[in-house]
C-alpha positions as CSV (number, residue, x, y, z in Angstrom):
1,M,47.3,55.4,3.2
2,T,45.7,54.9,6.8
3,A,47.6,55.2,10.4
4,I,47.2,52.9,12.8
5,G,43.9,53.1,14.7
6,I,41.9,54.4,11.9
7,T,39.3,52.5,10.3
8,S,38.3,52.8,6.8
9,P,34.6,54.2,6.0
10,A,34.4,50.9,3.8
11,L,34.5,48.8,7.0
12,T,31.9,50.5,9.0
13,T,28.8,50.7,6.4
14,P,26.2,48.5,7.2
15,R,26.5,46.6,3.8
16,A,30.0,45.6,5.1
17,A,28.5,44.3,8.5
18,A,26.1,42.6,6.9
19,A,28.2,40.8,4.9
20,H,30.4,39.4,8.0
21,V,26.5,38.2,9.1
22,T,26.7,34.3,8.8
23,R,23.5,32.2,8.6
24,L,22.9,29.2,10.3
25,R,23.7,26.1,8.2
26,L,22.1,22.4,9.3
27,T,24.7,19.8,8.6
28,V,22.9,16.4,7.5
29,R,23.7,15.0,11.1
30,G,21.9,18.2,12.4
31,R,18.9,17.8,10.6
32,R,18.4,14.1,11.8
33,V,18.6,15.2,15.2
34,L,16.3,17.6,15.0
35,A,14.0,15.2,13.3
36,A,14.0,13.2,16.0
37,L,13.8,15.7,18.6
38,A,10.7,16.6,16.8
39,A,9.1,13.1,16.6
40,L,10.1,12.0,19.9
41,P,6.8,13.2,21.9
42,A,4.7,11.2,18.8
43,V,6.9,8.3,19.4
44,I,6.7,8.3,23.2
45,A,2.9,8.9,22.6
46,L,2.4,5.8,20.6
47,S,4.3,3.5,22.7
48,L,2.1,4.2,25.8
49,A,-1.1,3.9,23.6
50,M,0.2,0.4,22.5
51,I,1.2,-0.7,26.0
52,S,-1.7,0.5,27.4
53,G,-4.3,-0.7,24.7
54,G,-2.6,-4.2,24.0
55,S,-3.8,-5.4,27.8
56,A,-7.1,-4.5,27.2
57,L,-7.2,-6.7,24.1
58,A,-5.3,-9.5,25.3
59,S,-7.6,-10.1,28.5
60,R,-10.7,-12.2,28.9
61,D,-12.5,-10.1,31.7
62,G,-15.6,-8.7,30.8
63,G,-16.3,-11.5,28.2
64,V,-19.5,-13.2,28.2
65,A,-19.4,-16.7,29.8
66,E,-21.0,-19.7,28.5
67,E,-23.4,-20.1,31.4
68,S,-24.6,-16.2,31.1
69,F,-27.5,-16.4,28.4
70,T,-29.9,-19.0,27.1
71,S,-31.0,-19.0,23.4
72,V,-34.6,-18.9,22.0
73,T,-35.6,-19.6,18.5
74,V,-37.5,-16.7,16.4
75,G,-41.1,-18.1,15.4
76,A,-42.9,-16.9,12.9
77,G,-44.5,-13.3,13.2
78,D,-42.3,-12.9,16.3
79,S,-40.6,-9.3,17.0
80,L,-37.9,-8.5,19.9
81,W,-40.9,-7.0,21.5
82,S,-42.7,-10.0,21.7
83,I,-40.0,-11.8,22.6
84,A,-39.3,-9.6,25.5
85,E,-42.4,-9.8,27.0
86,E,-42.3,-13.6,26.7
87,V,-39.2,-14.1,28.5
88,A,-39.5,-11.2,31.1
89,P,-42.8,-10.2,31.7
90,A,-41.9,-8.5,34.8
91,A,-39.2,-6.2,33.3
92,D,-39.7,-3.5,30.9
93,P,-39.6,-4.5,27.5
94,R,-37.4,-1.9,26.3
95,D,-34.6,-2.7,28.7
96,V,-34.8,-6.5,27.6
97,V,-35.1,-5.6,23.7
98,D,-31.6,-3.5,24.1
99,A,-29.9,-6.3,26.0
100,I,-31.1,-8.7,23.3
101,V,-29.8,-6.6,20.7
102,R,-26.2,-5.9,22.4
103,L,-26.0,-9.4,23.3
104,N,-26.5,-10.5,19.8
105,G,-25.0,-8.0,18.0
106,L,-27.9,-7.2,15.9
107,D,-27.7,-3.9,13.7
108,G,-31.4,-3.3,14.0
109,G,-34.6,-4.7,15.3
110,A,-34.9,-7.0,12.2
111,I,-34.7,-10.7,12.9
112,L,-35.7,-13.8,11.0
113,A,-38.1,-16.7,11.6
114,G,-35.9,-20.0,12.5
115,Q,-33.1,-17.5,14.2
116,R,-31.6,-18.5,17.5
117,L,-31.4,-15.3,19.8
118,A,-29.2,-15.6,22.9
119,I,-31.1,-14.0,26.2
120,P,-29.2,-12.6,29.0
121,A,-29.3,-14.8,31.8
122,E,-31.0,-11.9,34.1
123,Y,-33.9,-12.0,31.5
124,A,-34.0,-15.8,30.6
125,P,-37.4,-17.7,31.4
126,A,-37.5,-20.0,34.3
127,P,-36.8,-23.4,33.4
């Protein structure tokens, strides 16, 4: 028999103390809240990217105006280098070739006879 105020040795052992420790258990609602909090930074970043990127896609600023270039037809035996020297003899041909490639969206230096190439207005021959 135990007297009042005296504890049983069975309740003071580490095993008995460990049995009374509760584990954290997440409910379904708790898991959803935790998942939403974890995903919140990604949702914010994606939203900002869509908002700032959408305006750049929709704007027409910086596009090529119709009057900003003239066109030439590639003749037999012509190369980008020869066309660059012909249309802008005072300019560096490397710069002219680069501008022609960028304006026409060429993948390389290969052009075909009869192909029409746009020439930037700054290098266009005087009429």
